Each structure stands twice: as C-alpha cells, then as structure tokens.
ZAMI-412074 format. One record per residue (C-alpha): z, x, y. Coordinates in steps of 0.25 Angstrom, whole numbers, plus 5000, padded with zeros to 4 digits. Example, Ala and Ser with C-alpha at 12.3 -4.5 7.8 and 13.67 -1.06 7.14 Angstrom:
2
R      w      u      v
R   5031   5049   4982
R   5029   5055   4996
END
This chain:
469
R      w      u      v
R   5133   5142   4948
R   5146   5139   4940
R   5150   5124   4938
R   5162   5127   4947
R   5153   5132   4958
R   5144   5120   4957
R   5156   5111   4958
R   5161   5118   4970
R   5148   5118   4977
R   5146   5103   4974
R   5161   5100   4979
R   5158   5108   4992
R   5145   5100   4995
R   5152   5087   4992
R   5163   5091   5001
R   5153   5095   5012
R   5146   5082   5011
R   5159   5074   5013
R   5163   5082   5025
R   5150   5080   5032
R   5149   5066   5029
R   5163   5064   5034
R   5160   5071   5047
R   5146   5065   5049
R   5147   5052   5042
R   5134   5047   5049
R   5126   5060   5047
R   5123   5072   5055
R   5114   5069   5067
R   5103   5080   5070
R   5095   5076   5082
R   5088   5063   5077
R   5091   5065   5063
R   5104   5062   5055
R   5108   5071   5043
R   5115   5062   5033
R   5126   5066   5024
R   5130   5059   5011
R   5143   5051   5014
R   5154   5053   5003
R   5160   5040   5007
R   5149   5033   5001
R   5148   5041   4988
R   5158   5032   4980
R   5154   5019   4987
R   5146   5009   4978
R   5132   5005   4982
R   5135   4992   4989
R   5120   4990   4993
R   5115   4976   4989
R   5101   4978   4983
R   5092   4966   4980
R   5090   4960   4967
R   5075   4962   4963
R   5076   4959   4949
R   5065   4948   4950
R   5056   4958   4957
R   5058   4969   4946
R   5055   4958   4936
R   5041   4957   4943
R   5038   4971   4938
R   5041   4967   4923
R   5032   4955   4925
R   5021   4964   4930
R   5022   4974   4919
R   5021   4963   4908
R   5008   4959   4915
R   5003   4974   4915
R   5006   4975   4930
R   4997   4963   4934
R   5002   4952   4943
R   4999   4939   4936
R   5001   4930   4948
R   4990   4920   4951
R   4989   4917   4966
R   4990   4902   4963
R   5002   4902   4954
R   5014   4909   4961
R   5024   4900   4968
R   5037   4904   4975
R   5049   4897   4967
R   5059   4896   4978
R   5063   4902   4992
R   5073   4912   4985
R   5063   4916   4974
R   5057   4928   4982
R   5058   4939   4972
R   5053   4932   4959
R   5041   4925   4966
R   5037   4929   4980
R   5040   4934   4994
R   5030   4927   5002
R   5020   4932   5013
R   5024   4929   5027
R   5014   4924   5038
R   5014   4922   5053
R   5019   4909   5058
R   5009   4898   5054
R   4999   4908   5047
R   5004   4906   5032
R   4990   4903   5028
R   4985   4917   5032
R   4981   4921   5018
R   4973   4908   5015
R   4959   4913   5020
R   4961   4926   5011
R   4964   4917   4999
R   4952   4909   5002
R   4943   4921   5003
R   4949   4926   4990
R   4946   4913   4983
R   4931   4916   4986
R   4932   4930   4982
R   4923   4929   4970
R   4912   4924   4979
R   4911   4938   4986
R   4904   4950   4981
R   4915   4960   4986
R   4930   4961   4986
R   4939   4956   4997
R   4949   4967   5000
R   4964   4968   5003
R   4968   4982   5009
R   4983   4985   5006
R   4988   4995   5016
R   5001   5002   5015
R   5010   5014   5016
R   5014   5023   5004
R   5020   5010   4997
R   5006   5006   4992
R   5001   5020   4988
R   4995   5022   4975
R   4990   5008   4975
R   5004   5003   4973
R   5006   4988   4977
R   4991   4987   4980
R   4987   4988   4966
R   4995   4976   4961
R   4991   4968   4973
R   4976   4971   4970
R   4978   4967   4955
R   4984   4954   4959
R   4972   4951   4969
R   4962   4955   4959
R   4968   4947   4948
R   4968   4935   4957
R   4955   4936   4966
R   4947   4946   4958
R   4943   4960   4960
R   4944   4974   4954
R   4946   4988   4958
R   4956   4996   4966
R   4950   4995   4979
R   4950   5005   4990
R   4953   5020   4986
R   4953   5032   4995
R   4946   5045   4990
R   4959   5053   4992
R   4972   5044   4991
R   4985   5047   4998
R   4992   5047   4984
R   4984   5052   4972
R   4991   5042   4963
R   4987   5028   4961
R   4990   5017   4951
R   4976   5012   4952
R   4965   5023   4953
R   4965   5038   4952
R   4956   5046   4961
R   4949   5059   4957
R   4943   5066   4969
R   4936   5080   4971
R   4944   5090   4979
R   4942   5092   4994
R   4944   5077   4998
R   4954   5075   5009
R   4961   5063   5013
R   4963   5059   5028
R   4973   5048   5032
R   4975   5040   5045
R   4989   5044   5044
R   4986   5059   5045
R   4972   5060   5049
R   4971   5075   5044
R   4962   5080   5056
R   4953   5067   5056
R   4949   5063   5071
R   4945   5049   5068
R   4952   5037   5062
R   4942   5033   5052
R   4950   5032   5039
R   4944   5019   5033
R   4953   5008   5028
R   4963   5016   5021
R   4967   5025   5032
R   4962   5037   5023
R   4949   5044   5021
R   4944   5056   5012
R   4936   5067   5016
R   4929   5077   5007
R   4929   5092   5011
R   4920   5100   5002
R   4925   5113   4996
R   4912   5121   5000
R   4898   5118   5004
R   4894   5117   4989
R   4904   5106   4987
R   4896   5093   4989
R   4902   5083   4979
R   4915   5075   4981
R   4921   5067   4970
R   4929   5054   4969
R   4934   5048   4956
R   4942   5035   4954
R   4948   5031   4941
R   4957   5020   4938
R   4972   5021   4934
R   4973   5012   4922
R   4987   5009   4924
R   4982   5001   4937
R   4978   4986   4937
R   4966   4982   4929
R   4959   4976   4940
R   4959   4989   4948
R   4953   4998   4937
R   4939   4994   4938
R   4929   4991   4949
R   4914   4987   4951
R   4912   4991   4966
R   4915   5004   4972
R   4914   5008   4987
R   4916   5021   4995
R   4919   5021   5010
R   4915   5033   5018
R   4913   5037   5033
R   4900   5040   5040
R   4894   5052   5032
R   4889   5065   5039
R   4878   5067   5029
R   4873   5059   5017
R   4881   5060   5004
R   4879   5055   4989
R   4889   5047   4981
R   4888   5048   4965
R   4895   5037   4959
R   4900   5038   4945
R   4891   5050   4943
R   4879   5041   4941
R   4875   5034   4954
R   4872   5041   4967
R   4871   5036   4981
R   4867   5044   4994
R   4874   5039   5007
R   4874   5042   5021
R   4885   5034   5028
R   4882   5030   5042
R   4894   5021   5046
R   4909   5024   5049
R   4912   5018   5035
R   4901   5017   5024
R   4902   5014   5010
R   4895   5015   4996
R   4896   5004   4986
R   4895   5005   4971
R   4894   4993   4962
R   4896   4995   4947
R   4891   4985   4936
R   4903   4987   4928
R   4918   4989   4932
R   4921   5003   4934
R   4934   5010   4932
R   4931   5023   4939
R   4923   5029   4951
R   4917   5043   4952
R   4910   5047   4966
R   4904   5060   4969
R   4900   5061   4984
R   4890   5072   4987
R   4889   5078   5001
R   4893   5090   5009
R   4900   5081   5019
R   4905   5068   5014
R   4910   5056   5023
R   4924   5052   5024
R   4928   5043   5012
R   4937   5031   5015
R   4938   5026   5001
R   4932   5019   4989
R   4934   5005   4984
R   4934   5001   4970
R   4932   4985   4969
R   4926   4974   4961
R   4915   4965   4966
R   4923   4955   4972
R   4938   4950   4972
R   4949   4957   4979
R   4951   4972   4982
R   4964   4977   4986
R   4965   4991   4992
R   4977   5001   4992
R   4977   5008   5006
R   4990   5016   5008
R   4993   5023   5020
R   5005   5032   5017
R   5015   5034   5028
R   5009   5023   5037
R   5017   5012   5043
R   5005   5003   5044
R   5002   5007   5059
R   4990   5016   5056
R   4978   5007   5055
R   4976   5008   5070
R   4974   5023   5068
R   4962   5020   5059
R   4948   5017   5064
R   4948   5002   5065
R   4933   5000   5066
R   4931   5008   5053
R   4942   5000   5046
R   4936   4987   5051
R   4923   4991   5045
R   4929   4994   5032
R   4937   4981   5032
R   4924   4974   5033
R   4916   4983   5023
R   4927   4981   5013
R   4930   4966   5015
R   4945   4968   5018
R   4952   4954   5018
R   4966   4958   5018
R   4976   4969   5021
R   4990   4971   5015
R   4998   4981   5024
R   5011   4987   5018
R   5018   4996   5027
R   5032   4999   5033
R   5038   5009   5024
R   5035   5020   5034
R   5041   5013   5045
R   5055   5012   5038
R   5060   5026   5040
R   5058   5025   5055
R   5071   5016   5058
R   5071   5010   5072
R   5078   4998   5077
R   5065   4990   5081
R   5052   4990   5074
R   5044   4982   5085
R   5035   4995   5087
R   5031   4994   5072
R   5028   4979   5073
R   5020   4981   5085
R   5012   4993   5079
R   5010   4985   5066
R   5005   4973   5073
R   4995   4982   5080
R   4990   4987   5066
R   4989   4973   5060
R   4981   4968   5072
R   4972   4980   5071
R   4970   4977   5056
R   4967   4962   5058
R   4956   4966   5068
R   4949   4974   5058
R   4943   4962   5050
R   4944   4947   5054
R   4952   4939   5045
R   4960   4951   5039
R   4972   4946   5032
R   4984   4956   5032
R   4997   4955   5024
R   5008   4964   5029
R   5018   4969   5018
R   5031   4972   5024
R   5039   4985   5022
R   5047   4985   5009
R   5061   4988   5008
R   5065   5003   5008
R   5079   5009   5006
R   5087   5021   5011
R   5099   5027   5005
R   5112   5024   5012
R   5127   5026   5009
R   5127   5011   5004
R   5115   5013   4995
R   5100   5011   4997
R   5098   5002   5008
R   5085   4996   5015
R   5081   5003   5027
R   5087   4996   5039
R   5073   4994   5046
R   5065   4987   5034
R   5067   4973   5040
R   5063   4977   5054
R   5050   4984   5049
R   5047   4972   5040
R   5049   4962   5052
R   5040   4971   5061
R   5029   4971   5050
R   5031   4956   5049
R   5030   4954   5064
R   5017   4962   5065
R   5011   4954   5053
R   5014   4941   5059
R   5009   4944   5073
R   4996   4949   5068
R   4994   4937   5058
R   4997   4945   5045
R   5004   4941   5032
R   5017   4948   5029
R   5024   4950   5016
R   5038   4955   5016
R   5039   4966   5005
R   5053   4969   5010
R   5058   4955   5006
R   5049   4954   4994
R   5055   4966   4987
R   5069   4961   4990
R   5073   4964   5004
R   5084   4973   5009
R   5089   4983   4999
R   5079   4979   4989
R   5072   4993   4987
R   5083   4999   4979
R   5081   4989   4969
R   5067   4992   4968
R   5070   5007   4966
R   5081   5004   4956
R   5073   4994   4948
R   5070   4998   4933
R   5059   5003   4934
R   5060   5006   4949
R   5051   4998   4958
R   5053   5008   4970
R   5053   5022   4972
R   5066   5030   4974
R   5062   5032   4989
R   5066   5017   4991
R   5053   5015   4998
R   5041   5015   4989
R   5039   5005   4977
R   5035   5011   4963
R   5023   5006   4956
R   5031   4995   4949
R   5037   4991   4962
R   5024   4991   4970
R   5018   4982   4959
R   5030   4972   4961
R   5028   4973   4977
R   5013   4969   4974
R   5017   4958   4965
R   5027   4952   4976
R   5015   4953   4986
R   5006   4946   4977
R   5016   4935   4974
R   5016   4932   4989
R   5001   4932   4989
R   5001   4922   4978
R   5010   4913   4985
R   5001   4913   4997
R   4989   4910   4988
R   4997   4898   4982
R   5000   4893   4996
R   4985   4894   4998
R   4981   4886   4986
R   4992   4876   4989
R   4986   4873   5002
R   4973   4870   4995
R   4965   4881   5001
END
C-alpha cells in the first residue's frame, strides 16, 4: 500500500460513515437491535458533559498511601463537619424510618468480642466488583484494626479469579469448580455459603492425593497475612479420607453431615497452609477459613455475573447451618452492576425479587444484620461524552426500597462516589481509580470505596457512643 492509496482508502471510509450517519442518524434497526454509526456532526463539538469534582476523594488515595494503605480512622473519632461536606468526610448509612439504631446491637457485641474464643463473621457478597478481595480487604483491615482479629477469612479451593491481592492458592490438577450461577451438571443446590464448591477428579485409580496450598501476598494488609486457626468445610463423605496438615499432622475423617468441618489451631501465627487430602473419593469442598482466635473475620464472597438474586437458588438449610457454624453476624451485599445493561422503564420487578432475597437471608439466622451497598455509577459513551447510564438511579432506588422494606441498612455508593457522571473522573484520575470499562474500580479505587464505607461505619459507631451505649 502506497501513502496515496492509504489516504484514498481513509477518505472513502470517512465519506461512507458520513453518508450512513446522514441517512440513518438514529442508527440502523435490525429487529430488536440497533446498529449505531459514528455521527460526523459530533466530531468537532467540544465535550460539554459536566463531570463531578472528586479531588477530595482522590486525595484519600494519597492519604492512604502515606499510611501504607491502612485506614487510620478510629470508630470514636470521626465526625461529619457539615451537611455539604460529603466527599471529605462521609456519605452516611441510611435506615428505614425510625430504625436508625439498627447497628447498636452489633456494636455492643463487638464491644465484648475479646470475651469470646472465636471470631464473629462479616460476609461480603458481591458481583465481579469485589473479586480478588478488592474493597473487602480494606474493610477487613479496618475492622481488625479496631475490633481485633487476623487472617483473610474464607477462601474457596478453586477461586473464580486466580489473582488475589491477599492470598495466592496453589492446588493440584483435576480440581473443578462448580457455581450456583452455572451448576455444571450438578443436580442439587448445595454450594455452601459462597455459592461455589470444588470437587476433585483423580487422573487415574492410582491418584489418591489432592493438594491445597495457601500463601500470603505480601503486598496485602499485615493483619491478613497470618492466622492461628484454620478450618476446612466439606460435604458428606462417601468414604473416609485423611488430611495431612503442613506435612506433619494427619487426621482421619468420615463426614456424616451435609456440612462438616475439620479444625486446626496453631501455637504460633502461621503465614501459609499446606493440606494433602488422601482418598480415592473426596467429598465436595466448600472452602477454608484462615482466622485468629477472636475478633472479627471478614470474608470475600464474589458471585461474578450475579444481580443479587441467586441466594434462593442455593440450599437454604445448608446455608443456615453454615451461618450458625461460622458465627455469621452481618452481611454486606454489593450488587447491581449486572442489572444496569438491561435498561427498562420500571424496576419494580427487581425491587420485588431483591426483597424476596433479603427476606430469605434474614431468615437464615436470628438477628442477622444486612447492609445493602447500592449500585455504583457506570458510564457509557455517547455523542456528548461519557454519561451515566439513564437507569442507575432507578436501580439504586429499587435496592433502597427493598432494603428498607426488609429492615436492612442501605449505603448509597452512587452518591458517595460523586453521583451522576462521576465515574469518568474516577477513570481519568491520575493514577486511575476505575478501569476503562467505566464499570469496575481499580485496586486503588476499590481501596477508596472501602474507606468511604468505613467512614460511614465510624460515624454510626460515634452515634452509638454519643448515645451512651
């Protein structure tokens, strides 16, 4: 190709685009789909979209870097300066009418946490926004710094995403992951608390040993790097099997219940775990917890592709049993991103279904506290620049309605991060706080989202202290 031919080719393509966009300014409809064409009339127009000023939010990232990534807030020292000072301090939790003390019983329980000989658990469920322990790891660090505890909490044997900012996993071949979102030929709904399980398929009759190795990622928070208690959760066993821990201690097990577990307590803090499971037919494994003796454990439980409507597809009796076994006190539910692409006029259907899911979850354990995190801002490219999806507020309102109708706390991430058209500023920040898909946060952005959440938590704890509780 000569330069002249390249120029002529480019000119022909540009002319064709101009002709198509002039004849079909709204795109070419193909059944239920619309094939859009670049509009030449917008090429020379300046981007007039008004993005939000999030300089104060960006400054939080610099503050956390100076503190080596740790949140230095104390739950009894943070106060909101004024009604307009949202970004530099807090965007608060919201409660159903007359129930703004909903978190007080949990605060009282956390105040006595050192009197217990096992940790109280917070489960952080979400979609791909929380994968790799993003957001959750910072919330965990805050909770453990303020209330005690150590370890990264619950880990699946085969994660949905191999990368984690907290722990790396090294497992032997022939493990297969099953999810409630895909099932993969399973005929029952027993997936444990995470909605996922791992099953081992020996390569041949002589293959009787499966290996699971867990190692810390040293760029993660210090409190997550070590643990003193480990626990493996598994289903009813077809035949006995042996577990060898750290190549030194062995335990012979025959699981007789729908969910059983094996515990190990270590005299000194451990920073890795090596398990060898010996049998020709292992039970399904639901996951491993790495915790301290007491304090708070915060588990990262992503369900990629979920809209928060999949808990009813899981065995509720099994989930209730595991909630009791693990002393689950609180859930954080962070969904909504997978609802946004389905643009409709009315989201009452989503509110009704989400209400049913929240009602089901609250029934699993008396006194369970649920904090619903609303959908974050998401942007799509338009002739006038990157704009928020037009249905974000409707989805947010549907989530809030469901939360209030079921007696749950609500935290509005959409407003906390800046509201309408705020996502582009997260993407274009230096360094970037959100990915170029204008949906997901980067690791730095996820850390800021977690800090904003923890500031809202701190404000509620301050209210609890001011009430003389």
